[in-house]
C-alpha positions as CSV (number, residue, x, y, z in Angstrom):
1,M,24.2,-23.1,33.6
2,D,25.0,-24.7,30.3
3,Y,23.9,-22.6,27.3
4,S,25.3,-20.8,24.4
5,V,24.3,-17.9,22.1
6,G,21.6,-18.9,19.8
7,D,20.1,-21.6,22.0
8,F,16.3,-21.6,22.4
9,V,15.6,-22.1,26.0
10,E,12.9,-21.9,28.7
11,L,14.0,-19.9,31.8
12,I,12.3,-20.6,35.1
13,T,12.9,-17.5,37.2
14,K,11.6,-16.0,40.4
15,K,9.5,-13.6,38.3
16,G,8.0,-16.2,36.0
17,V,8.8,-18.4,33.0
18,F,10.3,-17.0,29.8
19,R,11.0,-18.7,26.5
20,G,13.4,-17.3,23.8
21,Y,16.8,-17.2,22.2
22,I,20.0,-16.5,24.2
23,M,21.4,-13.3,22.8
24,P,25.1,-12.3,22.8
25,K,26.5,-10.0,25.5
26,H,27.2,-6.5,24.4
27,E,29.8,-4.0,25.8
28,F,27.3,-2.5,28.2
29,S,26.0,-5.8,29.6
30,S,26.4,-6.6,33.3
31,D,28.0,-9.9,34.0
32,D,24.9,-10.8,36.0
33,I,22.4,-10.1,33.1
34,L,21.3,-12.7,30.6
35,I,19.7,-11.2,27.4
36,L,16.8,-13.2,26.0
37,K,15.0,-12.6,22.7
38,L,11.4,-13.5,23.3
39,E,9.2,-15.2,20.7
40,N,7.5,-11.9,20.1
41,G,10.7,-10.4,18.9
42,Y,11.5,-8.2,21.9
43,N,14.7,-8.5,24.1
44,I,14.6,-8.6,27.8
45,G,17.4,-8.7,30.4
46,L,17.1,-11.2,33.3
47,K,19.3,-11.4,36.4
48,K,21.2,-14.6,36.4
49,S,20.9,-14.7,40.2
50,E,17.1,-14.9,39.8
51,I,17.2,-17.8,37.3
52,I,16.1,-21.0,39.0
53,E,16.5,-23.4,36.1
54,I,17.4,-23.2,32.4
55,K,15.7,-25.8,30.2
56,F,17.5,-26.3,26.9
57,I,15.0,-26.8,24.0
58,E,17.1,-26.5,20.8
59,H,20.1,-25.0,19.4
60,Y,19.3,-22.7,16.5
61,E,21.5,-19.9,15.3
62,L,18.9,-17.5,13.8
63,K,19.9,-16.5,10.3
64,R,18.1,-14.7,7.6
65,K,16.6,-16.9,5.0
66,E,18.2,-16.5,1.6
67,I,15.8,-15.7,-1.3
68,S,16.1,-14.9,-4.9
69,V,14.0,-12.2,-6.7
70,K,11.8,-13.9,-9.3
71,K,11.1,-11.7,-12.3
72,N,7.9,-11.8,-14.3
73,E,9.3,-10.8,-17.7
74,N,5.8,-10.1,-18.9
75,G,4.8,-8.0,-15.9
76,K,4.8,-4.3,-15.4
77,K,8.4,-3.0,-15.0
78,V,9.1,-1.6,-11.6
79,T,12.4,-0.4,-10.3
80,I,13.5,-0.8,-6.7
81,L,16.2,1.6,-5.5
82,G,17.5,0.6,-2.1
83,T,19.0,3.2,0.2
84,G,19.0,1.3,3.5
85,G,16.9,1.8,6.6
86,T,14.9,-0.6,8.8
87,I,12.7,-1.9,6.0
88,A,15.8,-3.2,4.2
89,S,17.4,-4.5,7.5
90,Y,17.6,-7.7,9.4
91,I,18.8,-8.9,12.8
92,D,22.3,-10.1,12.9
93,Y,21.9,-12.6,15.8
94,K,25.7,-12.9,16.2
95,T,25.8,-9.3,17.5
96,G,22.2,-8.5,18.1
97,A,22.5,-5.5,15.8
98,V,20.2,-4.4,13.0
99,K,22.1,-4.5,9.7
100,P,21.1,-3.2,6.2
101,A,20.5,-5.5,3.3
102,L,23.6,-6.1,1.3
103,T,22.2,-7.4,-2.0
104,P,19.2,-6.4,-4.2
105,D,17.5,-9.7,-3.5
106,E,17.3,-9.0,0.2
107,L,15.2,-5.9,-0.5
108,L,12.2,-8.1,-1.1
109,F,12.8,-10.4,1.9
110,A,9.5,-9.2,3.5
111,V,7.4,-9.8,0.3
112,P,9.0,-12.4,-2.0
113,E,5.7,-13.0,-3.7
114,I,5.8,-9.6,-5.4
115,G,8.3,-10.9,-7.8
116,N,5.7,-13.2,-9.4
117,K,3.7,-10.3,-10.6
118,Y,6.2,-7.6,-11.7
119,N,9.2,-7.4,-13.9
120,L,11.5,-6.1,-11.2
121,E,14.7,-4.3,-11.5
122,T,16.6,-3.9,-8.2
123,K,19.6,-1.8,-7.4
124,V,21.1,-0.9,-4.0
125,L,22.2,2.7,-4.2
126,F,23.4,3.0,-0.6
127,N,23.5,0.9,2.6
128,I,23.1,3.8,5.1
129,L,20.8,4.7,7.9
130,S,18.7,7.7,7.0
131,E,20.4,10.1,9.4
132,N,23.4,9.8,7.2
133,M,21.5,10.9,4.1
134,K,22.9,14.1,2.5
135,V,22.1,16.3,-0.4
136,E,24.4,14.4,-2.7
137,H,22.4,11.2,-1.9
138,W,19.2,13.0,-2.9
139,K,20.8,13.9,-6.2
140,V,21.9,10.3,-6.9
141,I,18.4,9.0,-6.1
142,A,16.8,11.6,-8.4
143,R,19.1,10.8,-11.3
144,E,18.5,7.0,-10.9
145,I,14.8,7.6,-10.8
146,Y,15.0,9.6,-14.0
147,N,17.1,7.0,-15.7
148,A,14.8,4.2,-14.6
149,F,11.7,6.0,-16.0
150,M,13.5,6.7,-19.3
151,D,14.4,3.0,-19.5
152,G,10.8,2.0,-19.4
153,S,9.9,1.6,-15.7
154,Q,6.4,2.4,-14.8
155,G,7.0,2.9,-11.1
156,I,9.8,3.4,-8.6
157,L,10.0,2.0,-5.1
158,I,12.5,3.5,-2.7
159,P,13.0,1.6,0.6
160,H,14.2,4.3,3.0
161,G,14.9,4.9,6.6
162,T,12.0,6.6,8.4
163,D,13.9,9.3,10.3
164,T,14.7,11.6,7.4
165,M,12.3,10.1,4.8
166,A,10.3,13.4,4.7
167,F,13.4,15.4,3.7
168,T,14.1,13.0,0.8
169,S,10.5,12.9,-0.3
170,A,10.5,16.7,-0.4
171,A,13.7,16.9,-2.3
172,L,12.6,14.3,-4.9
173,S,9.2,16.2,-5.3
174,F,11.1,19.3,-6.4
175,M,13.8,17.6,-8.4
176,L,11.4,15.5,-10.5
177,Q,8.6,17.1,-12.4
178,D,5.8,15.6,-14.6
179,L,6.4,12.0,-13.5
180,P,5.2,9.1,-15.8
181,G,4.5,7.0,-12.8
182,P,4.5,6.8,-8.9
183,V,7.7,7.3,-6.9
184,V,6.9,5.6,-3.6
185,L,9.1,6.0,-0.6
186,V,8.4,3.2,1.9
187,G,9.9,2.4,5.3
188,A,9.4,0.4,8.4
189,Q,9.4,1.2,12.1
190,R,10.5,-2.3,12.9
191,S,12.7,-4.6,10.8
192,S,11.3,-7.4,8.8
193,D,12.7,-10.1,11.1
194,R,10.5,-9.0,14.0
195,P,7.0,-10.4,14.4
196,S,5.7,-6.9,14.9
197,S,7.3,-5.6,11.7
198,D,5.3,-3.2,9.5
199,A,7.5,-3.9,6.5
200,H,5.3,-6.5,4.9
201,L,2.1,-4.5,4.8
202,N,3.9,-1.3,3.8
203,L,5.7,-3.0,0.9
204,L,2.6,-4.9,-0.3
205,A,0.5,-1.8,-0.3
206,S,3.1,0.3,-2.0
207,F,3.2,-2.1,-5.0
208,K,-0.6,-1.6,-5.5
209,L,0.1,2.1,-6.4
210,F,1.9,0.9,-9.5
211,D,-1.4,-0.3,-10.9
212,T,-2.9,3.2,-10.6
213,D,-2.5,6.5,-12.6
214,L,-0.6,8.2,-9.8
215,G,2.2,10.4,-11.0
216,E,3.9,12.0,-8.0
217,V,6.3,11.4,-5.1
218,V,4.6,9.9,-2.1
219,V,5.3,8.2,1.2
220,A,3.4,5.0,2.0
221,M,3.3,3.9,5.6
222,H,1.0,2.2,8.2
223,G,-2.1,4.3,8.9
224,S,-2.9,2.6,12.2
225,I,-1.1,0.6,14.8
226,S,-2.7,-2.6,13.6
227,D,-2.1,-4.3,10.3
228,T,-5.2,-2.8,8.8
229,Y,-4.3,-0.2,6.1
230,V,-1.5,2.0,4.7
231,D,-1.9,5.7,4.1
232,V,-0.4,7.5,1.1
233,H,1.0,10.9,1.8
234,R,2.1,13.7,-0.5
235,G,5.9,14.0,-0.5
236,V,5.9,17.6,0.6
237,R,3.2,17.3,3.2
238,V,4.3,14.4,5.3
239,R,6.1,14.1,8.7
240,K,7.1,11.5,11.1
241,M,5.2,12.3,14.3
242,H,6.2,9.5,16.6
243,T,9.5,7.9,17.4
244,S,8.3,4.3,17.3
245,R,4.6,3.8,16.6
246,R,3.8,2.0,13.3
247,D,1.4,4.8,12.4
248,A,4.0,7.5,13.0
249,F,3.6,9.2,9.6
250,K,0.9,11.9,9.1
251,S,-0.1,14.3,6.4
252,I,0.3,17.9,7.8
253,N,-2.1,20.6,6.6
254,S,-3.3,18.3,3.9
255,E,-5.5,15.3,3.5
256,I,-3.9,11.9,2.7
257,I,-3.9,11.1,-1.0
258,A,-5.1,7.5,-0.6
259,R,-5.7,4.7,1.8
260,I,-4.8,1.1,0.9
261,N,-6.1,-2.1,2.3
262,E,-7.4,-4.6,-0.2
263,N,-7.5,-1.9,-2.9
264,V,-6.3,1.7,-3.4
265,K,-8.9,4.3,-2.4
266,F,-8.0,7.8,-3.5
267,L,-9.3,10.4,-1.0
268,S,-8.0,13.7,-2.4
269,D,-6.7,15.2,-5.6
270,Y,-3.4,14.0,-6.9
271,K,-1.1,14.4,-9.9
272,K,-1.6,11.8,-12.6
273,R,1.0,10.2,-14.8
274,S,2.6,12.5,-17.4
275,G,4.7,11.8,-20.4
276,S,7.1,14.8,-20.1
277,L,9.5,13.9,-17.3
278,K,11.9,16.6,-16.2
279,L,14.9,16.5,-13.9
280,Y,16.0,19.5,-12.0
281,D,18.7,18.1,-9.6
282,K,20.8,21.2,-8.8
283,M,20.8,22.1,-5.1
284,D,22.5,25.0,-3.3
285,E,23.6,23.7,0.0
286,S,24.2,27.1,1.5
287,V,21.0,27.0,3.5
288,A,20.4,26.5,7.3
289,L,17.3,25.4,9.2
290,I,17.0,27.0,12.7
291,Y,14.6,26.4,15.5
292,F,13.9,29.7,17.4
293,Y,13.8,29.4,21.1
294,P,13.5,31.9,24.0
295,N,16.8,33.6,25.0
296,M,18.4,32.6,21.7
297,D,21.8,34.2,21.3
298,T,21.6,36.5,18.3
299,D,25.3,35.8,17.7
300,I,24.2,32.4,16.5
301,L,22.2,34.0,13.7
302,E,25.0,36.4,12.8
303,Y,27.5,33.5,12.5
304,I,25.2,31.4,10.4
305,G,24.2,34.3,8.3
306,S,27.8,35.0,7.5
307,R,28.2,31.5,6.1
308,K,24.9,30.9,4.4
309,K,22.9,32.4,1.6
310,G,19.5,31.4,3.1
311,I,18.0,30.7,6.5
312,I,14.7,29.0,7.3
313,I,13.5,29.7,10.8
314,A,10.9,27.6,12.6
315,G,9.3,30.4,14.6
316,T,6.8,30.4,17.5
317,G,3.0,30.4,17.0
318,L,2.1,32.4,13.9
319,G,5.8,32.6,12.9
320,H,7.5,34.9,15.4
321,V,10.9,35.5,16.8
322,S,12.0,37.8,19.6
323,S,12.3,41.6,19.0
324,D,16.1,41.6,19.5
325,T,16.3,39.0,16.8
326,I,14.5,41.1,14.2
327,K,17.3,43.7,13.9
328,V,19.8,40.9,13.2
329,L,17.6,39.4,10.6
330,K,17.2,42.8,8.9
331,D,20.9,43.2,8.7
332,L,21.3,39.7,7.2
333,I,18.6,40.4,4.7
334,D,20.1,43.7,3.7
335,S,23.4,41.9,3.1
336,G,21.6,39.5,0.7
337,V,20.7,36.6,2.9
338,Y,17.2,35.1,2.3
339,V,15.2,34.6,5.5
340,G,12.0,32.6,5.5
341,I,9.8,31.9,8.5
342,T,7.7,28.8,9.2
343,S,6.0,27.7,12.4
344,Q,7.0,25.2,15.1
345,C,3.3,24.5,15.5
346,L,3.4,22.6,12.2
347,Y,-0.4,22.7,11.9
348,G,-1.9,26.0,10.6
349,S,-0.3,28.8,8.7
350,V,2.2,31.6,9.4
351,N,0.6,35.0,9.6
352,L,2.8,38.0,10.2
353,N,0.0,40.5,10.0
354,V,-1.7,39.9,13.4
355,Y,0.8,41.1,16.0
356,S,3.3,44.0,16.0
357,T,6.2,41.5,16.1
358,G,5.1,39.9,12.8
359,R,4.6,43.3,11.1
360,E,8.1,44.3,12.2
361,M,9.4,41.1,10.7
362,V,7.7,41.9,7.4
363,K,9.3,45.3,7.4
364,A,12.7,43.7,7.9
365,G,12.1,41.6,4.8
366,V,11.4,38.2,6.4
367,R,9.3,36.0,4.1
368,P,6.3,34.2,5.6
369,L,6.0,30.7,4.1
370,G,2.4,29.9,4.8
371,D,1.7,26.4,6.0
372,M,4.9,24.9,4.6
373,L,6.7,22.5,7.0
374,P,10.1,23.7,8.2
375,E,12.0,20.8,6.6
376,V,10.2,21.2,3.3
377,A,11.0,24.9,3.3
378,Y,14.6,24.1,4.0
379,V,14.8,21.6,1.1
380,K,12.8,23.9,-1.3
381,L,15.1,26.9,-0.6
382,M,18.1,24.8,-1.5
383,W,16.4,23.7,-4.7
384,A,15.0,27.2,-5.6
385,M,18.4,28.9,-5.1
């Protein structure tokens, strides 16, 4: 079988006919498996023993097209702060891996036409996957946003990985007050090189927010599995609710702020642009977020409480923990540790006044945090402390 990586071929197999690009073998590949990238962007593995014939069509090493950001000097000034993630990634067909954009120009790979309308300033702050985002990164982003607004930007776009986007949006919501324009975090569940990518619509919709009077931190992501509209979520009310669907992001205990298709349609109250921007970027990292579970070893809480100034617990139902845990929490609270309780249910509000367990928790000094999401409470406590 004569073929090489990058060849576009048609495989006639015992299971059917498949067309696509020959992908490189990775360390877990079996010697009897040929990896093919189909024309729809997905990879499949085919047993070589089941391949009847390989028809060579063309040799084409897939590379990302180079572009340059075109600036409209007379357009509205918008700053793009790249952090990494799938939306700013592309397929490296030499390895089959998804890699982050390495230059500011690459950030607009999915929507190069945007540069014709806006006076764009682009800067890559990090090239990291969002699971590697830390408190120090949030601080850098907040300061860069502040500086960009002070330098005349009327809106900030932050391409960000989806996995921890809700943490970052919450942190920026607390750190930046009285915004003079929108701060829009945008991501993609699928990289811009894939035919099924959501990057183009998400980016295109995000830019439409810069022509509104919005003045808060929001997340803009697909609102349906089709390329129909993008939903705009408040930065402290949004959560990724599915691992891979394009409509993974939902507003929790809150209506979406807006829906974008051809135009921006606001659906609930929102903060409008203000002229008195403030930056509060100090964070106390001595906070832990704990998920309560049946049979939890209370030694875990004692250990964490001995090392942290504050603990946020995602409790069961209305915000409960086991009875043997309450005494440990009381001791921690008496020693000066802040303990706040949220709910694993996500939807609805904590209420410690219904059952005896909750009332005992109140007596111990546990603070009920209403309908706040666990990750938002975690971030807010760091900021408040």
